[in-house]
BAFI-3210 file (N, C-alpha, C; in Angstrom, 3 decimals, decimal comma, padded with zeros to 6 digits):
// residues 261
n [1|2|3|4|5|6|7|8|9|10|11|12|13|14|15|16|17|18|19|20|21|22|23|24|25|26|27|28|29|30|31|32|33|34|35|36|37|38|39|40|41|42|43|44|45|46|47|48|49|50|51|52|53|54|55|56|57|58|59|60|61|62|63|64|65|66|67|68|69|70|71|72|73|74|75|76|77|78|79|80|81|82|83|84|85|86|87|88|89|90|91|92|93|94|95|96|97|98|99|100|101|102|103|104|105|106|107|108|109|110|111|112|113|114|115|116|117|118|119|120|121|122|123|124|125|126|127|128|129|130|131|132|133|134|135|136|137|138|139|140|141|142|143|144|145|146|147|148|149|150|151|152|153|154|155|156|157|158|159|160|161|162|163|164|165|166|167|168|169|170|171|172|173|174|175|176|177|178|179|180|181|182|183|184|185|186|187|188|189|190|191|192|193|194|195|196|197|198|199|200|201|202|203|204|205|206|207|208|209|210|211|212|213|214|215|216|217|218|219|220|221|222|223|224|225|226|227|228|229|230|231|232|233|234|235|236|237|238|239|240|241|242|243|244|245|246|247|248|249|250|251|252|253|254|255|256|257|258|259|260|261]
n.u [112,001|109,703|107,802|105,258|104,484|104,498|101,436|099,153|100,571|100,616|098,163|096,475|097,832|097,377|094,523|094,421|095,446|093,622|091,368|092,379|092,520|090,553|089,509|091,541|090,038|087,944|088,463|088,965|087,652|085,450|087,406|087,076|088,687|088,749|089,365|091,494|091,460|091,109|088,731|087,085|085,931|084,430|082,884|081,782|079,864|077,804|076,983|075,097|073,654|072,447|073,657|075,598|078,842|080,644|079,688|079,620|082,551|082,629|081,657|082,882|085,252|084,725|083,615|086,034|087,443|086,254|087,431|089,764|089,796|089,762|092,329|093,781|094,428|095,152|093,480|093,927|094,192|093,984|093,437|090,230|089,317|089,745|088,236|085,346|086,573|087,652|085,510|083,775|084,556|085,134|082,332|081,928|083,519|082,731|080,017|080,984|082,451|083,200|081,977|084,577|084,704|086,896|089,734|091,966|092,126|090,338|092,618|094,103|093,068|093,282|096,277|096,013|094,870|096,064|099,177|098,104|097,420|099,770|100,986|098,993|098,607|101,697|100,820|098,893|099,619|102,502|101,617|101,687|099,621|098,177|097,223|095,101|092,027|092,115|094,977|095,107|094,697|095,984|098,830|098,316|097,840|100,207|102,019|101,009|102,797|102,751|103,803|103,818|104,047|103,025|100,528|098,734|098,456|097,057|095,047|094,607|093,678|091,844|089,496|089,136|088,686|085,763|084,917|084,818|083,170|080,480|080,298|081,992|084,461|087,164|089,884|092,620|093,029|093,617|095,725|097,372|097,483|098,306|100,735|102,085|101,294|103,080|105,855|105,163|104,473|106,720|108,943|106,982|106,603|109,183|109,826|106,906|106,924|107,249|109,379|109,943|109,878|111,723|114,334|114,151|113,890|117,027|118,618|118,132|119,122|121,962|122,360|121,671|124,379|126,415|126,099|126,095|124,729|123,450|121,462|119,585|119,430|122,887|123,204|123,634|125,127|127,980|128,036|128,314|130,437|132,298|132,304|133,157|136,144|137,020|137,828|139,523|136,901|138,220|138,755|136,316|134,909|135,727|135,752|138,599|142,075|142,344|144,947|144,866|143,008|142,757|145,477|146,036|147,243|147,453|145,908|143,162|143,700|140,991|139,090|135,369|135,024|133,518|135,615|138,917|139,444]
n.v [094,258|096,646|098,773|099,062|097,299|095,300|095,891|094,688|092,039|093,487|093,544|091,437|090,354|092,572|091,654|089,075|089,495|091,160|089,611|086,791|088,348|089,318|086,260|085,114|086,492|085,935|082,864|083,429|084,292|082,299|080,581|081,877|082,431|085,207|088,432|090,577|094,310|095,666|094,056|092,926|095,436|096,118|093,083|093,587|096,010|094,358|092,960|094,580|095,335|093,228|093,597|091,775|090,375|091,649|093,192|095,484|095,720|096,713|099,101|100,582|100,999|102,775|104,529|105,329|106,006|108,615|110,337|111,041|113,293|115,923|115,275|115,568|112,899|110,605|108,562|105,370|102,493|100,363|101,633|101,319|099,563|097,898|099,026|097,220|094,611|092,955|092,680|091,294|088,866|088,136|087,475|086,049|084,113|083,211|081,522|079,129|078,324|075,691|075,909|074,725|072,886|071,592|072,502|072,248|072,259|075,091|076,301|075,987|077,357|079,309|080,605|080,188|082,430|084,643|084,467|083,974|086,155|088,284|087,850|088,178|090,915|091,530|090,866|092,950|095,054|094,903|095,570|097,798|099,392|101,832|101,594|100,363|101,598|102,179|102,015|104,028|106,511|106,245|106,476|109,666|111,142|110,443|111,907|114,636|115,706|113,992|111,694|108,153|105,850|106,530|107,344|105,307|103,100|104,621|104,463|101,542|101,186|103,132|101,786|099,688|099,568|100,647|098,284|096,029|097,585|097,365|094,572|092,553|090,451|088,893|087,974|085,568|085,621|087,247|088,464|087,412|087,742|090,910|090,437|089,322|089,969|092,070|091,387|089,607|090,575|092,149|090,609|089,317|091,289|091,996|090,558|089,651|091,973|094,053|094,773|098,750|100,631|102,580|101,217|099,559|101,740|102,515|100,097|099,448|102,140|101,185|098,904|100,174|102,363|099,741|099,275|100,747|103,312|105,340|107,513|110,309|112,974|112,296|112,685|115,648|116,340|115,970|116,368|119,239|119,613|118,683|121,418|123,075|122,045|121,360|119,191|115,620|113,297|110,532|110,876|111,758|110,229|110,903|112,865|115,906|116,654|119,248|120,723|120,647|121,475|124,186|126,070|125,469|127,451|127,345|127,232|125,392|123,239|122,567|123,729|124,766|121,769|118,187|116,808|115,144|115,117]
n.w [078,396|078,142|080,103|080,160|078,538|081,440|082,055|081,660|083,297|086,008|086,766|086,776|088,974|090,592|090,854|091,917|094,149|095,367|095,445|096,398|099,527|100,301|100,193|101,837|104,770|104,873|105,825|108,071|109,881|109,752|111,478|113,782|116,182|116,955|115,339|113,287|113,922|111,488|110,777|113,076|113,315|110,634|111,513|113,784|112,876|110,606|112,485|113,508|111,795|110,392|107,443|104,752|105,474|103,710|102,269|104,137|104,293|101,263|101,782|103,825|103,021|101,197|102,378|104,021|101,127|100,985|102,829|101,575|100,099|101,625|102,538|100,261|098,280|095,502|093,856|092,756|089,944|091,414|093,739|093,339|092,605|094,623|097,060|095,765|094,663|097,068|098,827|097,730|097,233|099,579|100,799|098,757|098,859|101,918|101,759|100,028|102,580|104,504|108,403|110,660|113,182|114,718|117,194|116,504|113,707|113,095|113,953|111,778|109,432|111,089|111,457|108,214|107,288|108,382|106,475|104,245|103,821|103,854|101,320|099,870|100,326|099,503|096,791|095,864|096,361|095,414|092,397|092,169|091,779|092,693|096,471|098,980|100,415|103,338|103,769|102,521|104,072|106,036|104,891|103,822|106,082|107,638|105,703|105,999|108,213|110,469|112,048|110,716|112,208|114,365|113,454|112,424|115,082|116,177|114,527|113,591|116,864|117,350|114,884|116,054|119,132|118,272|117,027|119,235|120,878|119,486|119,467|117,429|117,320|118,838|119,752|120,393|117,461|116,754|117,898|117,026|114,218|114,697|115,176|113,782|111,294|109,718|110,153|108,295|105,946|105,597|104,284|102,705|100,391|098,647|097,432|096,070|094,600|091,369|089,249|089,195|087,357|087,128|087,149|084,881|082,851|083,732|083,207|080,215|079,411|080,061|078,307|075,966|075,972|075,846|073,793|072,036|071,112|072,182|074,268|073,545|074,878|076,728|074,134|073,242|075,613|075,287|073,158|073,130|075,337|074,021|071,511|073,161|074,075|071,620|071,664|070,171|068,702|069,443|072,363|074,060|074,697|078,256|080,455|079,440|081,303|083,423|083,054|080,457|078,983|079,980|080,696|078,188|074,931|072,228|069,669|067,348|064,882|064,131|064,883|066,300|065,565|065,835|065,105|064,749|062,005]
ca.u [110,962|108,560|107,495|103,947|104,315|103,950|100,326|098,704|100,445|100,402|096,696|096,884|098,993|096,244|092,821|094,785|095,650|092,275|090,735|093,521|092,511|089,047|089,755|091,770|089,311|087,027|088,689|089,914|085,671|085,292|088,017|086,722|089,630|089,618|089,036|091,951|091,068|089,262|087,351|086,315|084,800|082,723|081,827|080,052|078,398|077,288|075,724|074,166|073,115|071,597|073,925|076,874|079,948|081,579|078,758|080,030|083,979|082,547|081,006|083,771|086,296|083,742|083,807|088,106|088,208|085,787|088,430|090,898|089,493|091,309|094,023|094,036|095,215|094,311|093,199|094,444|093,087|094,447|092,183|088,511|089,184|090,658|086,346|084,661|086,936|087,359|083,821|082,952|085,735|084,689|081,511|081,653|083,929|081,828|079,307|081,906|083,678|082,244|082,435|085,114|084,074|087,884|090,304|092,625|091,275|090,764|093,452|094,652|092,648|094,363|097,770|096,375|094,406|097,619|100,328|096,933|097,221|100,263|100,559|097,704|099,473|102,632|100,435|098,057|100,479|103,730|101,407|101,949|097,793|097,610|097,743|094,145|091,194|092,478|096,092|096,106|094,347|096,591|099,618|097,845|097,733|101,364|102,241|101,462|103,553|102,112|103,860|103,030|103,120|101,404|098,766|098,578|098,347|096,121|093,336|093,860|093,537|090,232|088,483|089,242|087,196|085,119|084,186|083,802|081,643|079,734|079,758|082,909|084,550|088,708|090,532|093,713|093,578|093,377|097,147|098,222|098,122|098,511|102,476|102,473|101,444|104,075|107,131|104,666|104,294|108,088|109,347|106,957|106,446|109,829|109,676|106,132|106,478|106,873|110,595|109,917|109,956|113,295|115,153|113,947|114,849|118,260|119,470|117,623|120,973|122,810|122,308|122,415|125,624|127,399|126,041|127,166|123,409|123,981|120,234|120,143|120,512|123,487|124,295|124,406|125,802|128,510|128,260|128,320|131,565|133,422|132,698|133,975|136,589|137,907|138,626|139,305|136,690|138,843|138,710|135,139|134,019|136,065|136,847|140,185|141,986|142,446|145,560|144,228|141,612|142,807|147,329|147,358|147,129|147,471|144,520|142,652|143,196|139,446|137,650|134,427|134,044|134,175|136,516|140,171|140,711]
ca.v [093,705|097,853|098,915|098,862|096,027|094,252|096,628|093,024|090,752|093,703|094,452|090,578|090,756|093,087|091,159|087,462|089,935|091,060|087,686|086,642|089,199|088,484|085,127|085,187|087,756|084,618|081,743|084,123|084,420|081,078|080,495|082,436|082,992|086,237|089,224|092,230|095,219|096,610|093,258|093,161|096,575|095,039|091,944|094,929|096,682|094,145|091,785|095,431|096,412|092,725|092,987|091,245|090,986|091,895|094,540|095,921|096,234|097,905|100,753|100,546|101,102|103,953|105,762|105,957|106,795|109,963|110,661|111,101|114,177|116,761|114,877|115,840|111,908|110,223|106,844|104,213|102,158|099,531|101,888|101,518|097,602|097,077|098,341|096,352|093,217|092,384|092,114|090,568|087,941|087,858|086,870|084,866|082,235|082,552|081,168|078,098|077,728|075,204|076,211|073,997|072,825|071,359|073,195|072,187|073,251|076,423|076,906|075,822|078,343|081,397|080,461|080,151|083,518|085,417|083,849|084,729|087,903|088,777|086,293|089,686|092,755|092,039|091,281|094,141|096,900|095,161|095,782|099,458|100,467|102,798|101,284|100,271|103,135|102,493|101,559|105,329|107,618|106,346|106,985|110,563|111,186|110,700|112,643|115,966|115,712|113,078|109,849|106,820|103,896|106,406|107,544|103,749|102,448|105,709|104,330|100,683|101,112|103,530|101,038|098,242|100,208|100,703|096,862|095,135|098,337|097,360|093,593|091,970|089,110|089,638|086,701|085,707|085,520|089,226|089,233|086,480|089,511|092,203|090,225|088,410|090,786|092,957|090,715|088,648|091,476|092,748|089,508|088,362|092,136|092,618|089,065|089,576|093,483|093,887|096,083|099,221|101,852|103,468|099,942|099,212|101,581|102,330|098,779|100,166|102,902|101,004|098,410|101,182|102,444|098,713|098,718|103,168|103,823|106,157|108,106|111,630|114,369|112,154|112,601|117,119|116,633|115,222|117,096|120,602|119,757|119,196|121,892|123,881|121,658|121,577|117,487|115,163|112,024|109,788|111,727|112,887|110,099|111,479|114,952|116,166|117,261|120,940|121,444|120,317|123,050|125,696|126,023|125,458|128,454|126,905|127,220|124,033|123,961|121,919|124,963|123,617|120,692|117,692|115,364|116,271|115,825]
ca.w [078,163|078,640|081,600|079,472|078,278|081,901|082,453|081,924|084,407|086,914|086,672|087,153|089,612|091,090|090,774|092,489|095,602|095,878|095,876|098,090|100,631|100,378|101,074|103,218|105,947|105,847|106,410|109,870|110,012|110,004|112,279|114,931|116,995|116,212|114,025|112,710|114,174|110,747|109,821|113,675|113,288|109,953|112,067|114,490|111,938|109,792|113,456|114,147|110,345|109,001|105,842|104,853|105,660|102,199|101,872|104,778|103,888|101,117|102,567|104,797|102,166|100,493|103,485|103,472|099,891|100,381|103,483|101,384|099,242|102,480|102,230|098,842|097,913|094,699|094,389|091,459|089,897|092,434|094,990|092,840|092,653|095,554|097,479|094,714|094,938|098,048|099,551|096,673|097,033|101,226|100,383|097,654|100,322|102,589|100,819|100,131|103,493|105,875|109,726|111,390|114,536|115,781|117,350|115,244|112,054|113,135|114,474|111,056|109,048|111,223|109,804|106,377|106,852|107,895|105,741|102,323|103,303|104,064|100,248|099,309|100,352|098,074|094,943|095,576|097,080|094,214|091,805|091,787|090,961|093,890|097,623|099,381|100,651|104,006|103,634|101,971|104,429|106,516|104,365|103,876|106,748|108,024|104,543|106,436|109,238|111,059|112,425|110,538|113,321|115,275|112,835|111,520|115,717|116,462|113,469|114,163|117,996|117,413|114,802|116,834|120,003|118,408|116,995|120,371|120,801|118,577|119,422|116,440|117,596|119,437|120,423|120,461|116,125|116,708|118,662|116,912|113,239|115,004|115,045|111,887|109,229|109,734|109,486|106,822|104,820|105,302|103,388|101,249|099,315|098,219|096,625|094,879|093,783|090,262|089,241|089,167|085,976|086,776|086,882|084,298|082,421|083,997|082,645|079,282|079,161|080,677|077,194|074,889|075,763|075,384|071,962|070,909|070,443|073,387|074,532|072,896|075,949|076,091|072,634|073,569|076,752|074,842|071,554|073,667|076,225|072,734|071,718|073,994|074,121|070,881|071,935|069,325|068,946|070,604|073,869|073,601|076,355|079,754|079,659|079,233|082,507|083,393|082,558|078,401|078,903|080,484|079,447|076,614|073,837|070,958|068,606|067,532|063,673|064,250|065,752|065,430|065,045|067,081|065,065|063,736|060,686]
c.u [110,225|107,479|105,714|103,651|103,593|102,661|100,000|098,759|100,871|098,803|096,121|096,700|097,404|095,176|093,128|094,419|094,510|091,820|090,868|093,210|091,294|089,100|090,663|090,737|088,205|086,926|089,297|087,798|085,383|086,254|087,641|087,158|090,079|089,137|090,904|091,237|089,589|088,069|086,684|085,246|083,656|082,101|080,791|079,601|077,589|075,968|074,839|073,368|071,979|072,137|075,000|077,776|080,368|080,544|079,556|081,706|083,811|082,537|082,194|084,403|085,710|084,099|085,518|088,262|088,019|087,004|089,751|090,498|090,322|092,055|094,705|094,921|094,272|094,872|093,899|093,390|092,995|093,190|090,681|088,331|089,063|088,194|085,368|084,463|086,986|086,826|083,478|083,157|085,569|083,011|081,055|081,905|083,652|081,307|079,611|082,756|083,006|082,934|083,125|085,200|085,191|088,416|091,642|092,985|091,376|091,341|094,606|094,467|092,911|095,190|097,108|095,706|095,490|098,572|099,464|097,205|098,224|101,125|099,906|098,852|100,596|102,318|099,873|099,336|101,897|103,185|101,491|100,784|097,640|097,440|096,480|093,252|091,864|094,093|096,398|095,815|094,959|098,234|099,557|098,383|099,383|101,927|102,153|101,241|104,202|103,215|103,481|102,761|102,493|100,248|097,586|097,564|097,200|094,333|093,430|093,253|091,740|089,164|088,279|088,563|085,780|083,650|084,505|083,359|080,304|079,151|081,251|083,451|086,645|088,894|092,254|094,148|093,330|094,680|097,804|098,493|098,292|099,980|102,552|102,393|102,400|105,104|106,243|104,777|105,508|108,255|108,906|106,661|107,522|110,021|108,268|106,438|107,604|108,387|110,004|110,010|111,052|114,064|115,143|114,522|116,349|118,714|119,120|119,355|122,016|122,729|122,512|123,644|126,433|127,137|126,458|125,851|122,971|122,269|120,695|120,342|121,552|124,556|125,286|125,423|127,257|129,407|129,000|130,087|132,784|133,597|133,263|135,198|137,474|138,500|138,383|137,920|136,291|138,879|137,291|133,978|134,626|136,663|138,255|140,480|142,517|143,655|145,336|144,141|142,285|144,131|147,242|146,790|147,536|146,725|144,344|142,999|142,106|139,058|136,653|133,326|134,670|135,252|137,567|140,783|141,380]
c.v [095,722|098,271|098,689|097,976|095,101|095,323|094,986|092,174|091,927|093,737|092,274|089,382|091,125|092,538|089,817|087,956|090,175|089,920|087,169|086,786|088,634|087,000|084,742|085,750|086,198|083,791|082,445|084,814|083,055|080,085|080,944|082,201|084,252|087,608|090,305|093,215|095,916|095,613|092,913|095,048|096,040|094,214|093,357|095,301|095,713|093,581|093,195|095,616|094,577|093,005|092,282|090,937|092,280|093,228|096,398|096,717|096,887|099,328|101,386|101,405|102,199|105,375|106,251|106,465|108,157|111,051|111,115|112,755|114,981|116,898|115,612|114,596|111,675|109,249|106,307|103,780|100,382|099,812|101,686|100,396|096,704|096,945|097,716|095,611|092,526|092,023|091,689|088,879|087,509|087,524|085,343|083,358|082,010|081,989|079,264|077,199|077,081|075,599|075,220|074,034|071,711|072,251|073,489|073,091|074,168|076,821|077,095|077,063|079,758|081,474|081,049|081,321|084,692|085,350|083,964|086,058|088,713|088,373|088,037|090,278|092,039|091,522|092,436|095,108|096,485|095,555|096,681|100,658|101,112|101,365|101,288|101,725|103,431|102,584|103,468|106,117|107,072|107,595|108,521|111,155|111,656|111,696|114,288|116,106|114,576|111,892|108,401|105,461|104,792|107,141|106,013|103,221|103,538|105,029|103,013|100,932|101,731|102,418|100,005|098,474|099,752|099,354|097,123|096,312|097,552|095,639|092,346|091,211|089,599|088,471|086,294|085,182|087,337|089,331|088,386|087,308|090,358|091,607|089,747|088,818|091,077|091,888|089,588|089,198|091,438|091,608|089,248|089,524|091,969|091,364|089,222|090,386|093,116|094,800|097,348|099,777|102,233|102,784|099,540|100,149|102,072|101,246|099,165|100,856|102,563|099,790|099,276|101,956|101,722|098,580|099,895|103,239|103,943|107,776|109,761|112,710|113,123|112,629|113,987|116,788|116,683|115,771|118,614|120,251|119,746|120,014|123,189|123,276|122,079|119,737|116,728|113,585|111,623|110,093|112,172|111,795|110,248|112,563|114,560|116,278|118,985|121,524|121,290|121,456|123,908|126,154|125,669|126,242|128,652|126,767|126,068|124,035|122,839|122,532|124,662|123,102|119,659|116,595|116,268|116,190|114,648]
c.w [079,068|079,222|081,424|079,236|080,083|082,649|082,847|084,094|085,826|086,490|086,876|088,556|091,194|091,888|091,725|093,698|096,065|096,287|096,598|098,977|101,084|100,736|102,112|105,133|106,395|106,512|108,592|110,588|110,833|111,134|113,364|116,275|117,010|115,254|114,214|113,220|112,798|110,310|111,831|113,953|111,462|110,076|112,432|113,700|111,199|110,497|113,672|112,729|109,800|108,210|106,393|105,033|104,508|102,140|103,128|104,615|102,537|101,190|103,509|103,870|101,001|101,167|103,361|102,457|099,821|101,701|102,935|099,951|100,565|102,594|100,775|098,334|096,216|094,063|092,457|090,592|090,350|093,773|094,426|093,337|093,991|096,855|096,726|095,057|096,243|099,173|099,088|096,794|098,618|100,800|099,837|098,631|101,517|102,582|100,815|101,674|104,251|107,536|110,272|113,175|115,908|115,752|116,527|113,894|111,794|113,259|112,603|110,105|109,327|110,974|108,887|106,394|106,898|107,191|104,082|102,387|104,035|102,333|099,277|099,014|098,912|097,115|094,933|095,476|095,500|092,695|090,989|091,321|092,081|095,114|097,677|100,527|102,030|104,667|103,468|103,042|106,136|105,875|103,949|104,791|107,703|106,832|104,853|107,727|109,608|111,691|111,210|111,363|114,477|115,053|112,407|112,870|115,837|115,767|113,661|115,555|117,924|116,650|115,426|118,260|119,647|117,325|118,194|120,719|120,336|118,347|117,726|118,170|118,120|120,124|120,789|118,852|116,212|117,157|117,816|114,851|113,886|114,782|114,521|111,652|108,931|108,941|108,402|105,369|104,739|103,968|102,245|099,938|098,630|097,056|095,757|094,091|092,422|090,110|088,248|087,612|086,074|086,585|086,248|083,148|081,959|083,031|081,126|078,722|079,165|079,494|075,679|074,536|075,712|074,283|071,371|070,787|071,829|073,123|073,983|073,872|076,035|075,524|072,907|074,502|076,237|073,658|072,919|074,622|074,098|071,825|071,940|074,423|073,364|071,104|071,207|069,586|070,052|072,318|074,104|075,309|077,634|079,113|080,350|081,358|082,034|083,166|081,117|078,762|079,274|080,361|079,240|075,144|073,193|070,779|067,493|066,311|063,158|064,038|065,579|065,541|065,370|066,390|064,472|063,268|060,555]
res [x|x|x|x|x|x|x|x|x|x|x|x|x|x|x|x|x|x|x|x|x|x|x|x|x|x|x|x|x|x|x|x|x|x|x|x|x|x|x|x|x|x|x|x|x|x|x|x|x|x|x|x|x|x|x|x|x|x|x|x|x|x|x|x|x|x|x|x|x|x|x|x|x|x|x|x|x|x|x|x|x|x|x|x|x|x|x|x|x|x|x|x|x|x|x|x|x|x|x|x|x|x|x|x|x|x|x|x|x|x|x|x|x|x|x|x|x|x|x|x|x|x|x|x|x|x|x|x|x|x|x|x|x|x|x|x|x|x|x|x|x|x|x|x|x|x|x|x|x|x|x|x|x|x|x|x|x|x|x|x|x|x|x|x|x|x|x|x|x|x|x|x|x|x|x|x|x|x|x|x|x|x|x|x|x|x|x|x|x|x|x|x|x|x|x|x|x|x|x|x|x|x|x|x|x|x|x|x|x|x|x|x|x|x|x|x|x|x|x|x|x|x|x|x|x|x|x|x|x|x|x|x|x|x|x|x|x|x|x|x|x|x|x|x|x|x|x|x|x|x|x|x|x|x|x|x|x|x|x|x|x]
***
């Protein structure tokens, strides 16, 4: 299957991943056991402004995208979709999810939220249509020579501190998310990512080589070598030894022809 034929599949994975991402955020909010750093900031701003949680998610994502400009980054389809879809999915999910009362159910929601976030990350990043605005901001700073670990830590700590000062919820869920999301995303991402185009091209090249339908570039290389060495067609698949080319002084009866006649 050619890479272009997989575009509908990539778009479907992107959409599913972003919706699941928003649903996972809503689960963490309903669990009331603490949020991750960015959502602590979102909750703090939402409480101060009276706007919906999803609206704040959209606003901060758009602001993060504006910060791409001095970093000279280009957004992809997934980047633009991330801004709108996640926020809408959060607000829609919060309308459907009731607030649980018992602690066991709240813990279940928290665990489900962390696992779903990892799955959603594998889906939308694995689609290969562009990173989220916040992820791109981190990788953009790292590309300018800064350590990606240091950059990510600095941004996460900054938004967490600001979120706490604004009244965002920090708790055991914050700790669980911080330590669990990395290993879970590391496990899910290679299993949910689509095969890259380069790998598909390599397999196509291998199939063409086995069937004898050689690509144009390889055919030109073969003809150039044949004219230089005056080798017969049967030897064209492997270069002759240095002794055959350099030491032979006998003129070739088929000079300039790729075949031996």
